C-alpha positions in Angstrom: -61.3 -14.0 -38.7 -58.6 -14.2 -36.6 -55.9 -15.6 -36.9 -56.0 -14.2 -40.7 -54.6 -17.7 -42.0 -57.4 -19.7 -40.7 -58.1 -22.5 -41.3 -54.4 -23.2 -41.6 -53.6 -21.6 -38.7 -55.2 -21.7 -35.5 -55.0 -20.8 -31.8 -54.2 -23.6 -29.4 -54.0 -24.1 -26.0 -52.5 -27.1 -23.6 -54.5 -28.2 -20.9 -53.0 -30.2 -18.0 -49.6 -30.3 -16.2 -47.0 -28.1 -17.4 -44.1 -29.6 -19.2 -43.1 -26.7 -21.7 -39.4 -25.7 -21.0 -38.2 -22.3 -21.0 -36.9 -20.9 -24.0 -33.2 -19.1 -24.0 -31.7 -16.8 -26.5 -28.1 -15.6 -25.9 -25.6 -14.3 -28.0 -22.0 -15.8 -26.9 -19.6 -13.7 -25.5 -16.6 -13.8 -27.8 -13.5 -12.3 -25.5 -12.9 -10.9 -22.4 -11.2 -7.7 -23.1 -9.2 -5.1 -21.0 -10.2 -6.8 -17.9 -10.2 -4.1 -14.7 -13.7 -4.9 -14.1 -16.3 -7.5 -14.1 -17.8 -9.0 -17.2 -21.3 -8.6 -17.5 -23.6 -11.5 -19.7 -27.5 -10.8 -20.7 -29.7 -13.4 -21.8 -33.0 -13.3 -22.9 -35.6 -15.8 -21.2 -39.3 -16.5 -22.1 -41.8 -19.1 -20.6 -45.7 -19.8 -20.7 -45.9 -19.5 -16.8 -42.9 -17.2 -16.3 -39.3 -17.4 -14.5 -38.5 -19.1 -11.4 -34.4 -19.0 -11.6 -31.9 -18.4 -14.2 -28.1 -18.8 -13.1 -24.7 -19.7 -14.8 -22.5 -22.1 -14.4 -18.8 -21.6 -15.7 -15.2 -23.2 -15.7 -11.8 -21.0 -15.7 -8.9 -23.3 -17.4 -11.3 -26.4 -17.0 -11.6 -25.7 -13.2 -15.1 -25.4 -12.1 -16.2 -22.0 -10.6 -19.1 -21.1 -8.2 -22.0 -20.5 -10.4 -23.9 -17.2 -10.1 -27.8 -16.2 -10.5 -29.1 -13.8 -13.1 -31.3 -11.1 -12.0 -34.4 -10.0 -14.3 -33.3 -6.3 -15.8 -36.2 -5.8 -18.2 -39.0 -7.6 -19.8 -37.5 -11.0 -20.2 -33.8 -9.7 -20.6 -31.9 -11.2 -17.1 -28.3 -9.8 -16.7 -25.5 -10.3 -13.6 -21.7 -10.5 -13.7 -19.1 -13.2 -14.4 -17.1 -12.9 -10.6 -13.4 -12.9 -11.4 -10.6 -12.9 -9.0 -9.1 -9.9 -11.6 -5.9 -9.8 -10.3 -5.1 -13.4 -11.5 -6.7 -13.5 -14.7 -4.0 -13.4 -17.5 -4.0 -13.1 -21.5 -5.1 -16.4 -23.0 -7.1 -17.5 -19.8 -10.3 -19.8 -21.4 -13.5 -19.2 -19.7 -16.4 -21.8 -20.6 -20.3 -21.7 -19.2 -23.4 -22.7 -19.7 -27.0 -20.6 -19.2 -30.0 -22.5 -17.1 -33.3 -21.6 -16.6 -36.0 -23.1 -14.4 -39.4 -22.1 -15.1 -42.3 -21.1 -12.2 -44.6 -24.2 -12.7 -45.0 -26.9 -10.4 -42.9 -29.1 -12.6 -39.9 -26.9 -12.4 -39.0 -27.4 -15.7 -35.5 -26.8 -16.7 -33.6 -25.5 -19.8 -29.9 -25.2 -20.3 -27.9 -24.1 -23.2 -25.9 -25.7 -25.1 -26.9 -28.7 -23.8 -24.3 -31.0 -24.7 -21.4 -28.8 -25.0 -20.3 -25.3 -23.9 -20.0 -21.5 -24.9 -16.1 -20.7 -24.7 -13.9 -17.5 -25.0 -10.6 -16.3 -24.2 -9.1 -13.4 -21.7 -7.3 -10.8 -24.0 -5.2 -8.4 -22.6 -4.3 -5.1 -23.8 -0.3 -4.6 -23.3 1.7 -1.5 -23.0 1.8 1.2 -25.7 4.3 1.4 -28.3 5.1 3.5 -30.8 5.3 1.7 -33.9 4.3 -2.1 -35.0 4.8 -4.6 -37.7 3.7 -8.3 -38.1 4.1 -10.6 -41.2 2.1 -13.2 -39.3 4.6 -16.2 -39.8 5.5 -16.2 -36.3 2.9 -17.4 -33.9 1.9 -14.1 -31.9 -1.1 -13.4 -29.3 -1.3 -9.9 -30.5 -4.6 -10.1 -31.9 -7.8 -10.9 -30.8 -8.7 -14.2 -32.9 -12.3 -14.5 -32.5 -14.1 -13.9 -36.2 -10.2 -13.9 -37.9 -7.5 -16.3 -37.8 -4.0 -16.6 -38.7 -2.9 -19.4 -41.2 -1.6 -19.9 -44.5 -4.7 -20.2 -46.6 -4.6 -22.2 -49.8 -3.6 -20.0 -52.7 -1.4 -17.9 -50.4 2.7 -18.6 -50.0 2.2 -17.7 -46.2 0.5 -16.9 -43.3 -1.8 -14.1 -43.0 -5.0 -12.6 -40.8 -7.9 -14.3 -42.4 -11.8 -13.8 -41.9 -14.2 -16.6 -42.9 -14.2 -16.4 -46.3 -16.9 -16.4 -48.0 -18.2 -14.8 -45.3 -21.6 -15.6 -44.0 -24.2 -13.2 -45.0 -27.4 -12.5 -42.7 -29.7 -13.0 -45.9 -32.4 -11.0 -44.2 -33.4 -6.9 -44.5 -32.4 -4.8 -41.6 -29.6 -7.4 -39.8 -26.2 -7.3 -40.1 -23.1 -9.2 -39.0 -19.9 -7.8 -37.9 -16.5 -9.7 -38.1 -13.5 -8.1 -36.4 -10.2 -8.7 -34.8 -8.4 -6.4 -32.5 -4.5 -5.5 -32.2 -4.2 -5.4 -28.3 -0.9 -3.5 -28.7 -2.2 0.3 -28.4 -0.2 2.8 -30.9 1.0 6.1 -29.6 0.5 8.4 -32.8 2.9 11.1 -33.7 2.2 13.7 -36.3 2.1 12.2 -39.7 1.3 8.4 -38.3 0.5 6.0 -40.9 -0.6 2.3 -41.4 0.2 0.1 -44.2 -0.7 -3.3 -44.9 -1.2 -5.9 -47.6 -5.0 -6.7 -48.1 -7.2 -8.8 -50.2 -11.0 -7.6 -50.1 -13.4 -9.8 -51.9 -16.1 -8.1 -50.3 -19.8 -7.4 -52.1 -19.7 -4.4 -54.0 -22.1 -1.4 -53.2 -24.6 -0.5 -55.9 -23.3 1.6 -58.8 -23.3 5.0 -57.7 -23.1 4.7 -54.1 -20.8 5.7 -51.5 -20.1 4.6 -47.6 -23.0 5.5 -45.5 -25.9 4.8 -48.4 -28.3 2.1 -47.9 -27.4 0.2 -51.0 -23.8 0.1 -50.3 -24.0 -2.9 -48.7 -21.2 -4.7 -47.3 -17.7 -3.0 -46.4 -14.2 -3.3 -44.5 -13.5 -0.6 -42.5 -10.6 0.8 -40.0 -11.4 1.7 -36.5 -9.4 2.8 -33.3 -10.3 3.3 -29.9 -8.5 6.0 -27.6 -10.5 4.1 -24.2 -9.2 0.7 -24.3 -12.0 -0.8 -26.7 -15.2 0.8 -25.0 -15.6 3.4 -28.2 -14.6 3.1 -31.9 -14.6 5.7 -34.5 -13.5 5.2 -38.2 -10.0 6.0 -39.5 -11.3 5.8 -43.1 -14.4 5.4 -44.7 -15.8 2.0 -45.4 -14.8 0.6 -48.8 -15.3 -2.6 -50.6 -14.2 -4.5 -53.9 -15.1 -1.7 -55.8 -11.8 -0.2 -54.4 -9.8 -1.7 -57.3 -10.9 -3.3 -60.8 -9.1 -6.3 -59.5 -10.9 -7.2 -57.1 -14.2 -6.0 -58.5 -13.5 -8.5 -61.3 -12.4 -11.2 -58.9 -15.6 -11.2 -56.6 -17.8 -11.0 -59.7 -15.8 -14.1 -61.1 -18.0 -16.8 -59.5 -20.9 -16.2 -57.9 -23.5 -19.0 -56.1 -26.8 -18.0 -54.7 -26.2 -14.4 -54.4 -22.2 -15.1 -52.6 -19.2 -14.8 -54.4 -17.1 -18.6 -53.7 -14.1 -16.7 -55.3 -11.0 -18.1 -53.6 -8.4 -15.3 -52.7 -5.0 -15.4 -53.7 -1.3 -13.9 -53.5 -1.7 -12.3 -56.7 -5.0 -10.2 -55.1 -2.8 -8.6 -52.7 -2.5 -5.0 -53.0 -1.0 -2.1 -50.8 -3.2 0.0 -49.0 -2.0 2.9 -46.5 -4.0 5.3 -44.4 -3.4 8.5 -42.1 -4.2 7.5 -39.0 -4.9 11.3 -38.2 -6.1 12.0 -41.3 -9.9 12.6 -40.7 -9.6 13.8 -37.0 -10.2 10.9 -34.9 
């Protein structure tokens, strides 16, 4: 029989006027980095009878802009570009937007996401290069892309730092992954023997015993990457690492596990110094 789960699962057909809204799947834009060319937006739109129109409504710093349409790029995927005045964009500008789709039925059913809110992202400028950089995060700064990370003084710490979410979210599904990143918006001019040093706390799921970075069961990891083309492509400067980097972190991570997730809170005592050769691996 098909469906194989019959009679618990059966085929269904709707008879009569179509009142089914389209479905829209979209990964929200996290930020607009290096605004030298217009920003592309992509979304997946599906409907039982087909799509008539997909469009974007957006505002710049609260001022409504002219909406623009998205065109069918490939099966169910629609793309377009924000028509910014690139010459007048500046660091910190805020863009909010919605995506709407109208189906091809006589009823012209419409779906809008988000329905009661808006997606939001910031314009992030890449600043002039420097030969060296330091930051203790105790003074307000716009030098980092604040999307997945934030700068604040967390409970258990004596002063401000650059924090990812903790505990960080896990997809809990095979063959899926999430990235959480922050970007220094000031390019660094590298000379011979260039080094980067920082204090960090790494409460990140340890890989299985005997595994190394790149193995399937190495699980979650921290990595430092760099770009030579203003963020278009990224290359690792070192291998990824996790809490097994130091027994202090390993013990802290395993100290409190709830539903397969460590809920151990970070604190100043877990800080360790790391130093890397920025030219060490040839990237």
